[in-house]
N, C-alpha and C positions, 0 to 999 in steps of 0.2 A: 299758873291762870288757866282756865283751860280753854281749849284754843278750839272749838268745837265746830267746824263747818254747818251752818243754816242748809239743812235740803230738802228740795223739795217735793211735795207728796204727788208721786205720777200720777196717782188716779185724780190728782185737781181737788181730791176734798180740801182741802185748806184754802179753797178760795167760797169756799161756804159758807166757812166760821164769818160769822156777823166782824165788823169793821173795830176795832178801838174808838171807844169817841177818848174825844180831850186832846187834853196839851200833856205835856210828860217834863216834869222840871228836872232837870239834870241842877243838882249840887256841888260846888264845889268843883265847879270848872268856868274857866278864864281864856282869855285871849294871849294870844301865841307873842314872842320875840322873833326875830329874827336875827340875824351877824349878816351885812353886804358886802361880797369881795370887790376889794377898785383896787387900782393900781395905777401906777406913774404916767395921769395924761389918758390911758388907753382902758374904752370901755367895753366891759364884759359882763357876763349876763347875771343877772343877781340869783346870789346861793342861800338855797334859804337853810336857816339850822333847826331843823327840828332835835330838841331834845326830850327824854324822857321824864316824869315828875310823875309821882305818885297818890293817887286821890278816892277818894270813896266819892260813887253815886250815890243817889237819892235818885228818883221817881216819882211823880205823882199823876199817876192814869184814874182816866173813869172808861165803864165796860158797862155792857147791856147783857144780859143773860136771857133776854127773851124768848133769843130761838135755840142758847145752849144755856142752861144753869147748870150750875157747878155739877161739877162728879160727887157720888155718893154710895155710899154701900148699896143705894136703892137701885144706884142711876152713872149707869158702868156704858155706856154710847149716846155719843151725839151729847156731848157735857165738856166743862173746861176742865181740864187740872191743875193748872199752872199758869203764869206768864214767863217769861220767855223775857230777859234784855239783853240784850246788845249792841256794840261796836259795828257798826253799820257800813260807815266808810272805812272799815277794814275792809281787805280782800285778802284772802276769805272773811267774810262778816264772824268779828270775834264774841262768842257767847260770857254774857262777864257773871250776869246770876239767875235765881229765879224768882218771882214773887208769890205769895201763895195765895188759894180765890180766899177774899173772906168768909167767913159761915156769915151760914144766913143771908149768904145774898140773895137778892133777886133783880127780875125789872132790869132799871138804869140804877146801875150803882158808882156814887160820883166819888172820888178820893181813895183809891186806895194807893195805895206807899208801899214802897217796899225799897231797900239799900242793899246795896255790895256788904259783903257779911267781912270782909278788909279792905284796907287798900290795894290799890290793884295798879298795875305800870299805864299809863297815856301819854301817849305824843306830843307835844305841843301841839298847840294851832285848832281847828277848828274840824270836830266829830260832827258825827248824828247819833243817836242815842236811839234804838228803835225796840220798838216789843212789841211780843205775838203772846196767841193762844195758843196755848197746847191739849190738845183734843185726844180722844184714846181712838189706835186707828180703825175703821180707814182713814178717818176727818185730819188727823195728821196736829201739824202746826200752820196757823197762819203765817202771814209775809210780815215779816219788821220794817219791813220799807214800805207798808201803809201805816203806818202807828211812831214817826220818826220825832223828832226836834232837834233842834243844833243849839250846839253850845261849844265854845273855846277852852284851849284848856294854857293857863297864861305857865311862865314858868314860876318856878318857886320864889325869887327876889326877883320881879320884875325893874326894867328901871324907869328913873325917872326922871320925865322928857327935858330939855334944856330949859332953865328958865321954871319950871313945875316946882310945883312945891306937893308935897303931901299933904295937906296939912289943910281942912276943907275953908273954904273964903265964906266970911259975914257975908 
C-alpha cells in the first residue's frame, strides 16, 4: 500500500482549487468491535483492541469544473488532472487510490465514482476518507480534509449482542 503523505503546497495554490462538492460514499466500511480489560474488583481503564481487516473502498462525489476544467492536450494549466483518495484519519494521511477525471466533464459534474483496485488493510473503528483535486504545478493538490466522510470499519465477524438475533424481525 502506498503511504505517501499529503504535502501542502508552499505557494498556497491548492487553496485556489474549488472545493469538491457533495458527499463521498465509502462502501464496505462498518462499525468496530472492542475488548475491555477487567480484573477482579479493580477498575482499570478500558483498552480498545484495534484489529486490521481487508476492505475495498469506493467513493462517489460531485465536482464543479467551472473554475478548473479537466486537463487535456490543449489545456495544461489551471486544470484538474485527477482526484486522490486518502484515509485522512491516519497520521500521516495515507494515500489509497486515484480517480480519473470523467471524459467530457464540464461545469458541475455529479456522481464521479472510483474504487480501490484491490482490498487494502484498514484498522477497525471510525475512519475518515477524504478526496482531493490534483492540478499541475503551481496549483498542486487541494486539501483532502476539506471533503471528507466518516465510515466505520467492522471486524470480519462482529459478535452478535447477547439475546440478539441475526434474523430480521417481521
